[in-house]
N, C-alpha and C positions, 0 to 999 in steps of 0.2 A: 215247606214249599209254599204253604198258604201265606206265611208271613211275607215271603218275597213277592207274592202276587199282590198282597195288600200294599206293600211299599211301592211297587211298580204302578199301581193304580193311583196312589197319592201323588207320585211324581209326575204323572201324565194326565192330571185332571184337565189341564188346559187343552190337551190334544183331543180329549174325549168330548168335552162339553162346550167348547168355544162356539161351535156351529149353532148350538141350541141357545146360547146366551146372547151372542152379539151379531150373528148373521141373520139378517132380516128381522131387525128389532121391531118393525111395525106389526109383526104377527106373533110376537113373543107372548106366551100364555103361561100361567102358573102350572098347568098340567105338564109342561115340558120338563119340570124339575122333579117330577115324581119318580121316574125310573132311575136317574142318577142317584137320588137320595136313598131310595130303597136299596140300590146296589151297594152304596157305601156302607149302610148300616148292616147289610147282610155279610159283607166281607169282614167288617170289624168284628161282628158276632162270631164268625167262624174261627177267627184267630184266637178267641178266648180259650179254646181247648188246646192250643199250642203253647209251648214255652217260649216266652219272649224275654231276652236279657236286657240289661240296662242300656247297652250300646244300641240295640234296636230301638228302644224307646227314644233315645236322643236323636237318632237318625230320622225317625218318623216325625217327631215333633218339629225338627228343623225344616223338613220338607213341607209340613202343613203351614208353618209360618211363612215360608217362601211363597206358597200358593196364595195365601191371604194378601200378601204384599202385591203379588201379580194382579189379583182381582182389583185391588184398590187403585193400582196404576192404570188399569184399563177403563174403569168406569168413567172418569172425567174426560178421557180421550174420545170415547164413543159418542157421548151425548153432545151433539153439536147444535141442536136446536131445541126449542121448547117442545116441539111436537115429539121429538125422540126422547127427551128427558121424561116426559110423562109416562113412557113405556119402560124406561130403564129402571126407574125407582122401584116398582113392584118386583121386577126381576132381581134387583140387587138385594131387596129384603129377604127374598127366598134363598138367594145365594148365601148370604151371611147366616141365615138360619141353618142351612145345610152344613156349612163349614163349622159352626159352633157345635152342632150335634156330633160331627165326626171327631172334633177335638175332645169334647167331653167324654164320649164313649171310649176313645183311644186311651186317654189318660187314665181313666178308671180301670180299664181292662189291663193295660200294660203294667201299672203299678201293683195291681192285685195278684195277677197270675204268677209273678216271679217268685213270691214267697210261699207258695202252696204246692210246690213240687215234692215228690217223695224224698228226694235228696235233702232238701231243706228240713223236712220233718226229722229225718234221721240225724242231721247235724244238730238240731235243737235238742234231741235226746242226749247226744254225746256231750254237748256243752253243759247240760244239767248234771251229768254224771262226772264231769271233769275233776272237780275238787273233792268229791266223795269217793268215787270208785274210778280212778284214772285208767285201770286196766280194762274195765267194762267200756269206758268211753273209747279207748283205742280199738277194742273189738268192734264196736258199732261203726266206727269210721272205716275200718278195714272191710266191713260188710257192704258198704255203699258201692254199687257198680260204677266203674269209670265212665260208662256211657251216660249215666245220669248226671254227672258233674259237667255241666255245660255253662258257658258264659263266664266272663271274667270275674264277676262278683261272686258267683257260686264257687268257682275254682279257687278264688282268693280265700273265701271263708273255710273251705275244706282244707287248704294248705295250712292256714293258721291253726285250726283246731287240731290237725294231725301233728303239727310241731309241738303244740301244747301238750298233747297226750303223750308223745314220745319223751318229752322233758320230764313230765310228772311220773313217768314209769322208769326214770333213770336210764333212759336209752339216749346216749349222747350221739349227735349227728355232727359230722364235720364238713358236710356239703350243703348247698342251698337247693338241691334237687326238689325237696318237698316245699320249702318255705318261699321259693322265688315267686310263684304267682301272687302270694300275699304281698310281697315287697313291691311288685310291679303295680298292683292295684291300690292297696290301702294307703301307701305313702302319699299318693296324690288325691285319692278320692275317699279315703276312709274317714270314719268318725275319730274323735280324740282317743277313745278307748281302743279302737282298732289300730290306730297309728302307734299308740303306746305299746300294745302287745307285739306288733310287728317289729318295732325297733328293739324291744327286749329280746325276742327270740332270735333276731338277727345278731345281736351282741352275744347271745349264748353260743351260736354256731361259731362265731369268731373266737370265743373263749375256748371252745373245744378244739379249734384249729391251732390254738396257742398264740394267736395274734391279738394280744391285749390292746394294742394301739387302736385297731379298728373296732374292737369290742367297746372300748371306752367311748369312742366317737358315737357309736350307735346308742349306748346308754345315755349319753348326754343329750342327744337329739330326742330320745324318748322321754327324758325327764322334763323337757319343755312342755309336754302335753299333760303333765300331772295336775296343773291347775284346772284344766277343763275336763279331764277324764274322771270317770266314776268307778273304775275298776281298782278298788283299793288293794286287792291282793297283787295285781300286776305291778302297781306302783311300789309296793313294799319289796316284792321280789327283785325289781330293777335296782332298788337302792342297795339291797344286800349283794347283788352281783357286782355292782359298781364298787362297793366297799371292799370286795375280795381283791379287785385290781389295785385299789388304793393301798391296801395292806402290803401288797408285793412291792410297792414303790416307796414304802416307809412314810406315807402320808397318814400318820396315825390319827391326827386330829380330825381329818375328813372321814377316815374310816369309822371313828367313834360317832361322828355326827350322823352319817348315813344309817348306822345301825340303830341309833336313838330314834330317828324318824321312822325307820322300818318297824321298830318295836311298838311305837305308838299306833301305827296303822294296823299291825297284827292284833293288838289289843282291841282296837275299834271293831274289828270283824270277828272277835272271839276266837283267835287262833293262838292259844297259849303255847303250843308246841313250837311254833315258829318264833313267838315272842321270846321264849326262854333261850333259843339259839342266839338271837340278837343280843340279849342281855349277857350271854356268855362271851360273845365277841366284844361287847363294850367293856366287860371286866378285863378281858385279855389286853385290850388297848389301853385302859387306864393303868394296868400294871406296867406295861411297857413305857408309858408316859410318867410313871412314878406319881400318879395322881391318886392319893389315898382317899381324898374326900369323895371323888366320883366312884372309886372302887367300893367304898363302904356303902354308898347310896345304892349302887347296883346290887351288892350282896344282900342288903336288906329287902330290896324288891324281889330278888330271886328267891330268897327264903320264904317270902309270902306265897309266891307261886308254887313252891315245892310243898308247902303246907296244904294248899288247895288240891294239888295233884302230886302224889309222892313219886310217880314215874318220871317226872321232870327232873328229879334229883340226879339222875345218871348223867344229864347234860351239863349241869353246873358243878358237879362234884370234882372233875379234874382240875377246874380252875381254883378250887379252894386251896389246893396244895401250892399253886403258883402264887396265890394271894399270901399264904403263910410264908413262903420263901421270900417274898418282897417286903412285906410289912410286919410279919409276925416274929416272935422270939424262938429260941431253941425248943422250949417246951411245947409250943404250938406245933412245930414241925414234927416233933417226936410223936405227939398224939395222933397226928394225921397218918404218920408212917405206920403206927400200930394198927390203925384202921385198915390200911392197905395190905398189911401182912396177912390178914385172914381172908383176903379176896382172891378169887380165882379168875382165870381168863382175862387178865388185864391187857389192855391194848399196848402196843409198842410205844405210843406217845406218852401214855400214863407211866410206863416203866421208866422212860427217859426222865420224866419229872421226879419220880422216886429216886433215881440215881443222883439227880441234881440236889435233892434234899439231903441224901446221905453224905454227899460231898460237902454240903454246907455245915453239917454237924461234925464232919471229920471222920466219918465211918467209911473208910476206903474199901473194906472187905465186902460189906453189904452193897456198896455202890458198884463194885466190880461184879458181884453176883448178879445183880439185876441188869447190868450192862451186857453180860454174857448171855442173859436169857432172851435178849431182843433177837428176833429172827434175822438171820444173816442176809436174807433176800429182801428185807423190808426197806422201804425208802427212807426210814428214819435214820439208818446208818449213813446216809449221804447228806443229811441235813446239817446246817450250821450248828445247831444246838448240840447235836451228837459230837461233832468235832471239838466244840468248846469244852464240853463236859469230859470228853476223853482226855484232853490235856490236863484238866484239873485232877482226874483220878490218878494219872501217871505221876503227877507232882506229889500227891498225897502218899503214893507208894514209894517215893524217893527216886523214881526213874526220871531224872531231870532231862536226860538226852531224849528219851521217848516223849516227854511232855513238850520239849522244844520242837521236835519233829511234828507232833500233833498240832501244835500251835501254828507252825508254818503252813501246814496243810489247811488249817482253818483260815489263816490270813489270805492264802492264795485263793481259796474258794470264795470268800467274801469279797475280795477285790474283783474277781471275775463277775460275780453277781452285780456289784456296783457298776462295773464298766458296761455290762449289758443294759442296766437300767438307764445310765446317763447317755448311752449312745443312741437311745431311741427318743421319739417325741412324746412318749407316754407320760413322762414326768411333768410336762407342761401342757398336757392335753386340756385340762380344765381351764387354765388361764387363757390358752389360745382360743378355746371355744367361747369363753366369755368375751374376749376381745372381738372375735368375729361377730358375735351376737350384738354387742354394743355398736360396732361399726355398721352392721346391717340396719339396726334400728335407727341409728343416726342418719344413715343414707335415706331410709324410708321417710324419716321425719322431714329431712331437707327436701326430698322430692315432693312430699305432700305440700309443704309450704310453697315450693316453686309453682306447682300446678295450681294450688289455690290462688296464689297471687296472679298467675297468668289468667285464670278464669275470671277473677275479679276485674283485672285490667281489661280483659276482652269484653266483659259485660258493660263496664263503664264506657269503653269506646263505642260499643253498639248504642248505648243510651245517648251519649253525647252526639254521636253521628246522626241518630234519629232525630233528636231535638234540633240540631243544626240543620238537618235536611228539611224538617217541617218549617223552620223559620225562613230558610232561604226560599222554600217552595212558596210560602205565602207572600213574601216580599216580591219574588219574581212574578208571581201571578198578577199582583196589582200593577207592577211596572209593565207587564206585557199587555194588560188591558189598555193602558194609556198609550203605550207605544203603537199598539195595533191600529188605533184610530189615526194617529199621526202618519203612520206608514202608508195607510190606504190613500190619504190625501197626497202625500209626496209621490207615491207611485203614479198617480194620474198625471201630475205635473211633469214628472221625469220622463214619462212615456212619450209625451209630445216632443220634449227636447231631444231625447235619444233618437227618435225617428228623423229629426232634422239634422242632427249631427252625425248620424250614421254614414250617410253618403259622403259627407265632407271628410270624415275620418278615413274612410276606405280609400279615397283618392290620395290623401296625404300619406297614408301608409304605403301605398303602391309607389308613390314618388320617392319617399324615403328609402324604400327597399332597393329601388333602382340606383339611387345615388350611393347608397351604402355598398352595393355590389361593385360599382365602379371604383369607389374609394378603396375597397378591399383588394381589388385586382391591382390597382396602382401601388398600393402599399406592399403587396406581395412581390411585385416586380422589383420595386426599390430594395426590398429586403434581400431578394435573390442576387441582385447586382452587387449589393454591399458585401454579401457573403463571398461572391466570386472574387471581388477585389481584395478582400481580406485574405482569402486563400492564396491568391497570386502573390500578394506581398509577403506572406509567410514563406511561400516556396522560394521566392527570390532571396529572402534573408537566409533561409536554410542553405540554399545553393552557395551563396557567398561565404557563409560560415564554413561549409564543408570544403570549399576551395581554399580558404585561408588555412584551415586545419591541415589539409593535404599538403599545401606548400610548406607549412611549418615542419610537418613530419618528414617531408622529402629533404628539406634543408638539414634537419637533424641527422637524417640517415646519411646524407652525403658527407656531412662533417665527420660523423663517426667512421665512415668507411675510409675517408681521406686520412684521418688521424691514424687509423689502424694500419693502413698501408705504409704511411711514413714511419711508424714505429717499427714495422717489419724491416724496412730498408736500413734503419739506423742500427737495429740490434743484430741483424744477420748480414754480416759483411761478405760471407762466402756463398751467397746465392748464385745459382746458375744464371748465365747471361740472359737466356730467354725469359726466365721468371722475373729478373730485375727489370728488363725492358718492358715486360707486360705491366709490372707494377707502376713504373714511371709513367707509361702512357695513360694508365687508368687514373693516377693521381692528377696528371695534367688535365685530363678531361673532366674529372670531378671538380677541380679548382675552378676551371672555366665555367662549368655549369653552376657552381655555387655562387661565383661572382655575379653571374647574370641574374640569379634569383634574388640575391641580396640587393643589387643596385638597380635591378629592373632594366638592365642594358643588354640588349640582345647581341651586341658585338662581341661580348665575352663568351657567348655560347657558340660562336661560329666554328671553332675547332671541334666542339662537341657534336655539332651537326654533321661535320665531315666524318667524324669517327663513327657516328650512329649509322650513316649511310654505308660506311665500310662494313660495319657489323652485319647489317642486313644482307649485304651482298656476299660476305664471306662468313657463314654461320659456324663452320667448323673451327676457323681461326679464333672466333670470339669465344666459343665454348672452351677451347683449349686454354686460352689466356685466362679465362675465368677460373678454370680448374687450377691453373698454376698459381693464380693470385690467392685462392683459398688454401692451397697447399702451403703457401708461405705464411698466410695470416692465421689459418686454423689447421695446423698439421695433424692434430689428434682427430679432427673430424674426417679428414681424408683417409688417415690410417684406419679408422673405424669402418669406413666404407670398403676399403681394400680388404680388411680382415674378413668381412662378410661376403667376399667373392664377387664384388661388383667390378665389371669391366670398365675400361677407360671411357667408353662412350656412355655407359650407364652413369658413371660418376659425373661426366659432363651434363647429363640429363638432370641429375640430382642437384647440381650446382645452380641450374636455372631456377629451381624452387628455392634454393638458399638465398639468391639475390632478391627474392620477393615476388617472383612471378607466380601466378595461379595456374591450375591445370589447363584451363582453356587457353590461356595466353601462351603457355609452353607449347601446346599443340599447334597453335597458329604460327608461332615462330619457327618451329622445326619443320612444319609442312611435310610430315612423314606419316604414311599409313600405319606404320608399326608403333606409333605413339602409345596406343593402348596396351600393346603387348609388352613394350619396354616398361611401362608403369606396373603391369602385373608382375613382371620378373623382379623388379626392384622391391615390390611389396613382399614377395615370397622370401627374397634373400634377407630382408630386414625384419621379417616376421611382423609385418604390419597387417592388421585386420582388413579384410577386403572391403567391408561395408561401413564400419563404424569410425575409422580414423582417416582424417584428411592428410594426404602425403605431404603437402606443403607445410601444414602446421607441424607435423611430426619432424620434418627435416630441420626447420628453423629452431624448434625446441631442442633437438638433438645437438645442433651446432652450438647453442648457448650453453648446454650442459657440459660439452667437451671443450 
């Protein structure tokens, strides 16, 4: 709680002390700073007894920096006169003194108290016991109360030490419940040793999960810190763990190299037990690579280590038989087999090597005896080596079919393993990591060059700009001095002239404005008249054009109708007398009207005028003759109307639309109040939409189609 009070006080210094510092500066005295300074030191001293983590330190230091910047921005703004400046400076000195005291005390207190808590002392003890007595280290860590493990750094250290203790006690973990706080903190804020250890134990968890891909990525990232780290044991352990994965992907050369590097590190820290294990791995790899030179060198080194400590012989002894099988003769193999014959409690892996040795010297009975002695539940029975040797034993015994079956099983198993290896990214993890690392370094190098170039260019631009500015400033200053004198003289002379010309200009402007207004009005009137004349001319042209077009269309229509009626008279000789008379009268009237339109002689249209007057007087006769004419010229059209149930009067009504009249014209000609009802009845019988289709257009289109 006191920590939070201290943070609140630091963040609100300007709210507490501004009145004292800058309100009424004329009465500001040194004594005014005594109480705030004493309060600051008291609060800081009280927090020493509390536990402050690193995050709290960063937060407090950031707020102190902001406070100093705030004070520096206020000082030049408040001092607006020499009288006030003389009073601000003493206050500012005391203010900076107080700020420096707070910063100094806070930094010392916050960096010191973090590392002296009981939890840290217990973790120091556990770390000292880690490599000597890992079980005691685990017990010490388990004894630390969870309430004492506070703060991200403390929690991260506890998580890393707990993971190390579990690993050294051969307790495999498959989850990140314990290690996760270390991963969250150390990967970003840890030292090279802490980052190395974190990545190593992260990889170990992935290995326990069976995810070698992610484990290899963690080991490769951890290996990048080996140059800076000082934890030799962690580096060696990481290389051995990485070598285990390399062995599973048949990268024997890399497997040997990692074990060689690890053996050197173990030797440097005087851990012969770990060194002999690496030597055994190197011997195994050299045997697989058929590298006798390396195998002989490793054997000689291993023999020296065994002479120094006979207990290490148990580690290297199983590989002596593999060495003899690969590079020795039959006598060497027999000697080693006699040595193993008198040994008890052999491991299943050693028994399998003995079986292979007996197979090589052709002793199938002893080979089969040791093969049967392998535990039926052992993992050795599912290994590739077991399947390969089983095929050899069956072949020695003469069981060719059994040997073929065993070999097929071996081939299927090894193909499955190979498919599993090649289907994952693990095989190329090292190359991919190296490529990513090179690309990242190249990108960083390019970015560095770009930023450096930009900075250089920016600095050069500033220097050039400043030099040019100073040059122009000096030149401009000299010119301004000369021009200033000339300007003053000219201003006096121009002032008199301007006073004389001002009145004359005002009169001229007024006159010009009046004339301009009249000219604009006249111009606007002329423009308006020109537009009207142009519009009138355009309308006249359009009217004449429409009249000529209407005349042409009417002439074409009259010609078409006259020709159609003549064609009906010529083809249909058996027409009824009324229909024939109606057609002849219509042809005669059409010919007269056509002649008057063509020759522009009204005398030809006199019979048409008489006929038109007769039509107007006798409407029923005209509509009947029109229907009869359409019946002769368009029989299918009339039949279509009759099939849809139209009466004779309704057909007469439809024929008015057929000759080209519009709805309004039909109504005016018929002079019937029922005109709208007749139209509705016709629409219903012909299934014409009430609102969307024009009846005149529909009738004329129907007539053309039929």
